[in-house]
N, C-alpha and C positions, 0 to 999 in steps of 0.2 A: 387256967390251964384246959379244964372241959368244954369251957364255951370255944376255945380256938379249935378244938377235937371236932366239936359239933360242926360249927363251920367249915371247916376242912372236909368233912364227910357231906355235907350238902353240896359242896362245891364238886366232890368228886361224883356225886349221884347224878348231878346237873350235866357234868361233861361225858358221862357215859352215856345218859339218855339221848343228849343231842347228837353225839357221834354215831349211836345205833340208829335214830331218827333218820340222818344224812343218808346212811350205807342202805338201809331196808326201805327207804321211801322209792328207789328204783324198782324194788320187786315186789310191792304193794303193801296194803295195809295189813293182811292176814299174816305174811312173814314177819312183819314189824312186830305183831302180838307175841309171836311166838318167841322171836330174839328178846325182846324185853323182859318177858317171863324169865327164860332161862337165864339172862344175867341179873336182874335185880333181886329174884327171889334169894339165890345163895348169898348175895352181897348183902342184903337187908339183913338177913340173919347173922352173916360175919359180924357187920357193923353193930348190930344190935348186942352182940356177944361182947364186942370190943369196947363199948361203950357202959355196957354193965361193970366190966371191970377195969375201966377207966386206963386200958392201955391197947394201942393200937398195935398189936404184935401177931405175927404169923407163927403161933404153936399150934400143937396138934390138938387141943381143946377147941380152940376156935374153928380150925377147919374141920374137925369130926362133928360139929355142930351145925355147921354150914351145909355140910354134906347129907346130916342125918333131917335136917329140918327143912333146908332150903330146896333141894332137888325134888323131894316129893311134894313140896308146895306148887314149883314151878310145872310139875307133870301134871298135877290134878287140875291146875288152872289153866293150862295149855289144852288138855282133853276136853275141859268144859268150853273153852273157846271154840276148839273145833267142831264139838257137836252143835253149838248155837250158832257158828257162821255158817255149818254147813244147811241147817234147816231154812235161813234167811234167803239161800240162793236158790 
């Protein structure tokens, strides 16, 4: 059962990345990085929590951990990306 859950999560990640890439490709690479970070950081924390508890459920503990750890991670990484991409231009 855990094997199928991992496969489903990998497929969700691939679909999310491909859909985000198609939409952000029109706006440029910089916006693509920000969109991917803000989509995948909380999603990765949520899926990690779900895999550790072997259940893919939308309970408050899963959402709380995704918000507490995922959003600051996305904010820090996007700030780093903004600073480094500004220096290259």
